[in-house]
N, C-alpha and C positions, 0 to 999 in steps of 0.2 A: 242659418242666418233667421233672427224672429222677426216677422213685420210687424211694428208699433205705428198707432198712429195717434197723433193728439192735435191739439191747435193751440197754435204757437202766438206768440207776438213776434213779428219780424221787424224790428227796426234796420235803417240803412246800414248800419256797424255790422249788423250780422248777415244783412245781405250780399255786403261785400265779401265776407270774410267766407258764405258758402261759395260765393263764384269764382273761387280762386280755387276750388276744386270741380269747376264745370268745362270737363274734358268732353272730347267725342259727343260732342252733341251738333244741334245742327246750327243755321244761322241766324241770331237773333234779327224780330223782328221788329224794327226800325217804327212803322208804324203803332201795330202791337203796341208795344212799349210807349209808345205816347198815349195812346188811349188809355191804357190800365194808368199810367201819371195823373192823365187828367181825373179820372175820377177818383184816385186817391185826393187829389187834391182839395175835389171838390165833396172828398166824406162819403162820397158815393160806393167805396169800395166793402162789398159784403161778403161772408163768409158762406160758400155755394156747394161747397164740397169738392172745389177743385181742390188739388193738390202739391203741393213741391215733394219731390220726390226724392231718394237718397240711396243709394245703390254703397252702405258703409258712411264714407264720407264723401264720397262722388256723385255730386248732383247729376240725375238724368233727366227730371223734366222741372221747367219751374225757372227757367232763365229769364224769360221773358218779366215775368212779376216784379223774382227779385230787382232786374233789371229798373221797372218803373219806379221801385220803393224809393232806390236812389235817386232816382229823375225828380219825383217828387218829393225826394226831403221830409217823406213819414211813413212811420208806420203803418204795420195794418198787421189782420189776423187771419189767418189762415192754417186750413188744415195741413200737417206734416208728417211723412210714411217716410218710414225706415224700415233698412233693413230687407229694399226690394232686389231679387235676383237681378243683375246686368242685362242679361240675355231681354227680362224684360220691355224692357227699353222700347226694343223691338215694336213690341203691341202697343206703343202709347201715342195718342192724336190720331188714330187711323179713322176713325169713326166718322160718318156726315156729320159737318159743322152744323149747326140750328143758326137759318138765316133769322135777318130780320123779320121777313113774314113768316115764318114758321111762329117767330114769337108772338107776331099780332095776333095771328090765326087763334095760340092758346088763349090768349086774353079776350078773344070771342068776336074780332071783326070779320067781317067778311072781306072781300076783293081784296085778300091782307096783300099782295104781291103789286099791285098799282097801287096800295097805300103806302107801305114800303116803300117803293120808288118815290112817292110823292114827297115825301115826308125828307128823303136827301137831297130830293132837289129844293126842297123849302128851303133845307136849313144852308147851303150852298149860294142860293141864290142870292138870301139876305145877307150874309155873309161876305159877296162879292165874290166870292170863289170861283166862281164859273168861268174858265177861261180857254182861250184859244183852241175851243171845240175839243176840249178834251174833258173827264171825269173828276176834274181837280176838287178837293173840297168834299168829296164823300167820306173820308176816313171817317166821322163821328161811332163813338160808344157806345153801346147800346142804352146804357143809360140817357147819354145827352139826345138820343132819338127820340126815346120815352119821352122825356122831359117837354121838347120841343110839338110833340103832340099831345100835351096836357096841356100847352099853354097856344094851342091852335085845334083846339078841340073840332073847329070847323072843316076841318078839311077831309075830315071823315064823310060828311055831309056829299063836300065835292065830287069824290073819289065815287063814292056810292050814286051819283047823280048820273057824270058823266057814262058810268058804265050801265047805268038804268035806261038812257037815252041811248045808249050805241053808240057814244061818241066817241068811244076808243078807235076807234075805227081810222078818226083823224089825225093821222101822224103817228100819234101812241098816245096811251091813255094818260100820262103824264104832264104831257102838252098840253090835254084836254083840261085835265084836273085843275093846273094850275092857272089859265084863262077862266076859269069858275071861282076857283079859291076866291082869285087874290082880285076879280074886276066886281063879283055879285053883288058885294053892298054897294061900292058909287055907280056902278050901271048895271045895275039888275036886266037881267035876261038878254043882254048881249053877249056875253062869251054864247051860250046857247044857240041866238040869230045866226051868229058866224059860224060856228063849229056845222051847224045844220044845212047850211049853205054848203061849205065845203065836203059833207059828207052824201048830200044828195045828189050834188050837183048839176042841179037844175036849173034853168035860165040863167047859167052865168054865161060872160063875155068876158072878153079881151078889157083891161083895166081893172076888175074890180079883184080888189083882194083875195077874196074866196078862190075864186077864180085861177088868182097866181100861186098861191099854196096848192091847189087840188095839181097844178099842171108839175110843179116844183116835186109833191111829193111822190108823183105818179113816174115823173124820169129818173128820181134818185133812188126809186126799189128796182131800173132797168138795170141801171149801172152796177148800182150796190145792193142787194138783199136787204144788207142791216147796214142803212147809213148811219153814219155818226149819231148818236140819242143827243149829244148835246148841240150841235150843228140843228138835229130838227126841232126840241125847244127853241132856238134863236129865231130859227126861219116862222116858226107858229107863231110866236110872239109877233114879229114885225109884219104879219100880214095881218095880225088883228088889231095891231097897234094902227095901221094904215086905213082899216077897216071903220075904226074910234074918231079917225080925224079927217075920215072922208077923200082920201086921196086915191090916187089913179094908179095904180102898179102894173105895170108891164110884164117887169121881172123881178126877182125876190133873189138877195145875195146878204152872204155872211163870210164876212174874211175871218178864216179861223187858222191860227198858227201861224207863224213867220215872223218877221222881224217887228212887224206892226199891226196884232192881232186886234180887231174890230172888239169895243166892247159889248159885253154881250147887254143885249137890251134889259130895257124895264118896261114890264106892263103897262100902259095906260090904263090909269084910272079915275078917271074925269073926261068929260067931255072939252074938244078946244076952244067952244064957243064959252 
């Protein structure tokens, strides 16, 4: 069997026809299909060398992309490879996936892991999809992530600032970067002052929001080595808000999950007076 490869225009009609011969394949990934479909709708789909692969008429790779074409109801251009041996399917998609942090490193960003996490947080936070203490709303496509970064370039400075000042030790780097990024313009220096109190732990007394957060973080790490990160974000934000508002806080709490989950808190961006 001769292997051939060429760039083709794949219409929704062609994708449907090809999927009729989609047998002995893995289960479709609905989140990935939606991500691809959104890129197609936006006009962000590009020919990048990834291919639709056939053994004779049988589809052996590319079902999620074809389903995305149908979902978006728009054609794409893609490399199509035909004549591949059936046993080659065993070797497809077994390499290490390139993470978003890997993409950011290739673009020259330092602190890429925290930056990637902060971008995902920012997208979910602004869209209101952080809820019930779970990682909801983090399923964004690479194009959407990079577009958000392009629209919010100050996030790079915020991430580098908190890491450069060892503030990632407060809860986690994303929580610290979020306070710095969203509050610095209107409340300059306040995020740093609050996070430094928690980090250093000096002269803290009961009732101070920084004391309450430090105690909660310490206790949560004893109970769970890796406490739910969305809950950590929420508790850090609630403590910072109380710090700005001058409130006395004995204990912090955040009701995640259940029939009536607590709404994810909004970072305070102005003084109450």
